[in-house]
LOBADO-354582 format. One record per residue (C-alpha): residue in three letters; x, y, z. Coordinates in steps of 0.1 Angstrom, whole numbers, plus 5000, padded with zeros to 4 digits. Layout:
BEGIN
ALAXYZ...
This chain:
BEGIN
MET580537861063ARG583538111067ASN585937881049LYS583537821016ARG583438221016ILE587338241018ALA587737960991ALA585138230973LEU587338500977LEU590538260962THR588438120934ALA587938470921THR591738580926VAL592638320905LEU589938400878ALA591038750876GLY594938670875ALA593638480839GLY592238820826MET588738740841THR586438960866LEU585338890896ALA581738800885VAL582338520907LEU581338740938ALA579038980916ASP575738800927GLU576438800962LYS574039020981THR574939161018PHE572639371040VAL573939621066TYR571339641095GLY571939931124THR569939891157THR569940051193GLY568639741204TYR572139541210SER574339621238GLU576039481269GLU573839811289MET570639621274GLY571939271285ASP571339091255ALA575039111236GLY576138771226LEU573938521214ASN573938301244PRO569938261248HIS570838121284ASP572438421295ASN570138731304TYR568338871275SER571038741249GLY568238511234TRP566338801218SER569838841196CYS569638521190LEU566338511175ARG566438851161TYR569038801141GLY568438481124VAL570838231142GLY568338061167GLU564737961165THR562337811191LEU559837501195PHE557237731189LYS556538091177TYR553838421170ASN551838451144ASP550938871137ASN548538801161MET550438711191GLU548538321187VAL551638061191GLU552137811165PRO554337511164TRP558137641149LEU560937361156ALA557937191169GLU555236991145SER552937001174TYR552136921212GLU549436811237PHE549036851269THR548736501284ASP547436631321ASP547636921334CYS551636901339THR552636701312VAL552936821278LYS554536611247ILE555836761215THR556836601183LEU559836771165ARG559936861131GLU561736661110GLY565136711087VAL566137031109GLN570037051113PHE572137281134SER574437511118SER577137281133GLY575936991113ARG574136781141THR570936691137MET567836841158ASP566436551177ALA564436511214GLU567836451230ALA569036751218VAL566336941226LYS566336791259GLU570336891265CYS569537261256LEU566437281281GLU567937131307ASP571437381304LEU568337681301ILE566937571331ALA570137501352VAL571437871345HIS569038141335ASP567938371363ARG564238341349ALA563438021329PRO563537771361ARG560237981381ASP558738021346MET558737651333LYS558537461364ILE560237181344ASP560936891367LYS562236641342ILE562436561307GLU562136251288VAL562836181249ASP561735911225GLY563235981188MET561636291179VAL559236311208VAL560236541237THR557836471267ILE558236791295HIS557136721334THR556637001353SER556537011391GLU552837211391ALA550537301363CYS552037561337PRO549337681315ALA552037911299LEU554737651289ILE553937661255ASN554338031256TYR557738041274LEU558837761250ALA558538091229ASP560438321247PRO563838401228TYR565438201257GLY564137911247ALA565937921216ILE567237581207ILE570637561204ASP573237241200MET574837181234GLN577436961226TYR578837251200GLY578537431233ILE578937811240GLN581837951220GLY583038291239GLU581838461268GLY579238741270GLY578838961246SER581038771223ALA579338441229ASN578238241198VAL576237931192ALA575337701169GLY571437741162THR568737631133GLY568037931118PRO568638111084TYR572138261094ILE574838141112ALA576938411127THR580938401119GLU581838661143VAL580338791175THR581139091194PRO579339301220THR579339601193GLN578639401158ILE577739061146GLU578838921109LEU576238671096GLU576338411067LYS573238221052ASN573037881065GLU573237681030ASN571237401047TYR568437601060TRP565437311068GLY562937651060GLY563737731024GLU565837941004VAL568138251023LYS568138510998VAL570938761015ASP574338581016HIS576038821041VAL574639021069THR576239291090VAL574639411124ARG575839691137THR574939841170PHE574840281174SER574140431209ASP573540791187GLY570440831171SER571541101154ALA574340851141LEU571940591129SER570040801112ALA572440951092ALA573940611083LEU570940511069GLN570440851052THR573940821036GLY573640451025ASP576340331054ILE573640111066GLN570339941051GLY568039941077THR567640001114TYR565939961145GLY565440181172LEU565440541153PRO564440861176TYR561040861169ASP561341261162ASN563641151132TYR560840941116VAL559941251095LEU563741241078PHE561840921063ASP558340901064GLY556840981029ASN559740931012PRO559940650985ALA563440590987TYR562440431021GLU559940191039ILE558540261071HIS557339961094SER555539971126ALA553639741152ALA552239821181THR553739621209SER553639571244ARG557239731252CYS556540011279PHE558540291297PHE558040241335GLY559240301365GLN559540101397PHE560340311428ASN562940131454MET560940051482GLU563740011507SER564740461497GLU564040661532LEU562340921508MET559640681492GLN558940501520ASP555240751521VAL552740621494ARG551541001493VAL554841071479ARG555340821454LYS551740861441ALA552341261439ILE555641201417GLU553341001397MET550741271392GLY553341511385ILE554641351350ASP553041451322LYS552541101301GLU550441221270GLY552941531268PHE555641301263CYS553941081240ASN552541391220VAL556041581220ILE558741331226LEU557541031212SER555841231178GLY552541021187ARG554540711182GLY553340591216VAL550440601235PRO550040721273ALA550040401297THR547940291326GLY549139971335ALA551639741323PHE549439621289PRO548239811263ASP544939811250SER545439541224PHE544639311254SER541739261273PHE543839301301GLY545639611286ASN545139991300GLY541140031297ALA540939781324VAL543039941353THR543140291366ALA545840491377PRO546940841391SER546641111358TYR548641401359ASP547641651381PRO549941881395GLU547842031419GLY546441741432ALA550441661437LYS551141951457ALA548141891477LEU549741521485PHE553041671496LYS551741901518GLU549641671530ALA552741441536GLY554941731551TRP556241821522GLU556242221516ASP558142501503THR559242701534ASP562142911525GLY560543041487ASP563542851464GLY560742651446TYR561342331460VAL558942141485ASP561442081516ARG561141891553ASP563041951579GLY565642151562GLN566141921535ASN564441971497LEU563041661480THR565541571458LEU564441221436ARG567341011425TRP566340931388LEU568540581373THR567840531337TYR570140491306PRO571340601276THR570240301250ARG566540331249LEU567240691231GLU564040811245GLN564540741282PRO566841021285LYS564441281272LEU561941111292ALA564041211322GLU564441531311TYR561041591303ALA560041441341GLN562641661356ALA560841941337THR557441891352LEU558341831383LYS560142131390GLU556742291387ILE555342091415GLY558442131437ILE560741811430ALA564441841427VAL565441571398ASP568841451398VAL569341201370ASN571940921365ASN571740821333THR574240541326ALA575040251306ASP575940111342HIS572540121350ARG572239741362THR574939831390TYR573440071406ALA569339911401GLN571039601418ASN573039791446GLY569640031455ASP571440331444PHE568140491431ASP564240661443LEU563040531406TYR564240341383VAL563140381347SER563740121318SER561439971294VAL560139611291THR558239391265THR555639301291ALA553839021271PRO556138901243THR554638581247GLY550838681243ASP550638611281PRO550038861312GLU552538631332TYR555838721318PHE555639061334PHE554738991369THR557438701372SER560138851357THR559739191372VAL557139271403VAL556838911423SER558538951455ASP561638681441ALA561738851405ALA565138901389LYS564139261378ASN562439361409TYR565139621419GLY563139831438HIS562339531461TYR558539551462SER556839281482ASN553239201483GLU551838881497LYS548738941480LEU550538991444ASP552438691449ALA548838491456LEU547738641427ILE550638561405ASP550638201420THR547038141409LEU547838291374HIS550338101369GLY548137741375THR545137881356PHE544337751320ASP541337931313THR542038231291GLU539438451308GLU540138421340ARG543838461332GLY542838791324SER541138881350LEU543738771375ALA545938981354VAL543739321358GLU543639231396ALA547039191396GLN547939501379GLN545439731402THR547039581431ILE550839741422LEU548740031409ASP546940111441ASP550740051461CYS551840341439SER555240071435PHE555540081396PHE554040361371PHE553940341336VAL554440591309SER554140511278HIS553340181252LEU555540191220ASN555440091182MET557939901171GLY559840101139ILE561939941115VAL563140151087THR564539991058SER565840161021SER563240090992SER565639820981VAL564839601008THR561839371010GLY561039061037MET561639261066GLU558839371086ALA558039481121HIS556439251143PRO554539291178CYS556639061201ASP559139271189TYR561938981182TYR561438861148GLU563839071124ILE566138901101THR564738631087ALA564938401057GLU562538621034LEU565038921036ASP566039051005VAL568039280987LYS567039400950
């Protein structure tokens, strides 16, 4: 693709030398996209879906596609697959779509899908536990996956961004935040860095005409700079605006705002190995000292809703199905006193044995509201006598992995596959890759094992409610806010919509007038 572009430029130069204009390039459409959702600190830099959360970028920016995808109601549908059938609890037969090519030129067939999935489960930190793949058999355009145990959510996991199908014969070009791959999507990445991606349209895209010739994805770490870039026209669309900046574009005919309710959630996990966090009364009192509703109204400008549990009300197993401590400063003070923490020296902070209670709050700046949440909580917790030491750092994963925190506040899309299992297996069970607080509860682990093998949708929902209530009763996690996904574009841009899964952004439908 890059060679084609160079050839076009050379042709235009020759024509110009003959007294002609550069009309050859005049019809090219370009789109510059700014985002706070692409960075090394988020774990999604680069396009290798088998590395951490980089599959999100692979799907978000139109390079890769999965066997299955989600419609606007978060119902799974075939994508690169044509159909599927569970022949028994541990076997699913998937028929692939004909006529699909990787950007490398290789035809996608069952063998290519097998190679990709086998590499995924060999190197990824979550996929092996999720999918339970034992072996894969292929026959032309039919892939048969055998699991080691019943895996009702397998099709959902195959729609997860880490399931993006890439050409393993082409391989992974580059490393980490510069990794590039050959996918099947409407765009081909010609350059990948930890801060920027250059995309050219895939002339051979199986899904129809790609309308925009060139797309640039630029990362921003500063929300004000992101808003300014959209206002000046340096970018034509954005994801991740600070919520209090929406007022700059709302009601302005020069811009379009697209939003969708998602399961993305700001949440905290207590360090269960921290000496300070050993007392459940302390953990509960801390949650009671955080004004979730105030945060949603003041900081999020109403573009989020207070969270009780891991999932929003759009799910039957969401907020309304569970209970958690509410904002109650006086109740929190009483719990601290019961746990032996009182302000004995009159300095405004509770203490015990001559030591003030100082909470080490770990977060990161890329999700722009998280530092603001830390500041907001710092103020409300001070009112009940807690000093909060905020560590807002891009290197948050190192601190999290080292256990250098009392409370780690991050964000996650808890149900990106429309199923509750994902959040627990990725973050909560004893051996979960993102269980940085080292929470461990045999009852919870057993519940998730049961959930993993349950096919009945209603029963899965009931198990999800019980699992949430278990961690809420243990005060091991707390949930602050469920968020809307927001995309803002100039009015000249069409075909770009927010999606409740939070990862379909750059598609073949993108167009610039």
